[in-house]
N, C-alpha and C positions, 0 to 999 in steps of 0.2 A: 235465637229465633229458629235456627235450623233444628235444634233439639226439640223445641216446642212443636214444630211441624211434624217431626218424626214421631213424637208421642201421639199426636192427634191421629196421624195416619195409622199407627199401630193399633189404636183403640177403636178404629172404625169396625162396625159389626161384620162387614164382609171380608176383612183382612184376616188371613191365616197367620196367627201370631208366631207360630213356630217357624213357618217359612220366612216370614219377615225378619225374625231374629237371626236365622241362619244367613240370610242374604246380607244383613247388616254386619254381622261378624266377618263374613268373607270380604266385604268392602274394607273393613278396618284392617284386616290382615294384609290385604293388597296394599293399602296405603302405608302400613308399617314396613312392608318389604321394599316398597319404592324408596322410603327414607333410608333404609339400611343400604340399599344398592347405591343411592346417591352419596351416602357417607363413604362407602367403600371406594367409589370412583374418585371422590375428592381426596381421600387419603392416599390412594395410589398416585394420583396426579401430583400431590404435594411431595410424596416420597421421591418420585422420579425427578421433579424439579430440584429438590434438595440435593439429590445425588449428582445431578448435572451441574449445579452451581457450586457445590462444595467439594468437587473433585480435587484432590490435592495436586494433581499434575496440570490440569487444564482449567480448573475452576476459576482461577484469578483472571485469566484472559476472557473467559466467558462472561464473568461478572462485569468486567470493564467494558466489553462490547455492549452488554445489556444496558449499563448505565449511560453509555454514549447514545444509544438509540432512544432511551427514555428522555434524555436531555434534548435531543433533536426534535422528538415529538412535542415536548413542552414548548420549545421555541416556535415550532410551527403553529401550535395552538395559540400561543400568545400573539403571534404576528397576524393570525387570521381574525382576531377580535378587532373591530373598528375602534380606533382611538378617539374619534371625534364624537361619538354618540354618548356613551355613559359618562365619560370623563368631564365633558363640558357641562352636562346636566348637573353633575354632582358639585362642581365648583360654582355654578350659577346658583344652586339652591343654598350652598353654604354662605355665599356672599349676601344673601337676602334674609338670613336668620338674625334674630335679635340676640344680643348677648347680655 
């Protein structure tokens, strides 16, 4: 749909086609550079995290602390879910189904 609108706008008689094409290409180049920059940042972050966690001297302790924190977060999330709501509805629905 976007492409169709772009074509219609480009073909309007008062549109300067060369100017429109140049602006369109600039927009595409900016979008590509944003994706490249995002990939670069993600790659750097992954590399830094890998070096931090796979360090031969202190990496084991860091990984164990990270796993402990993740387990604690999981336990907190599980405890914050109300047990009476969905659990009872599911057992109630299953007891009323035909077999």
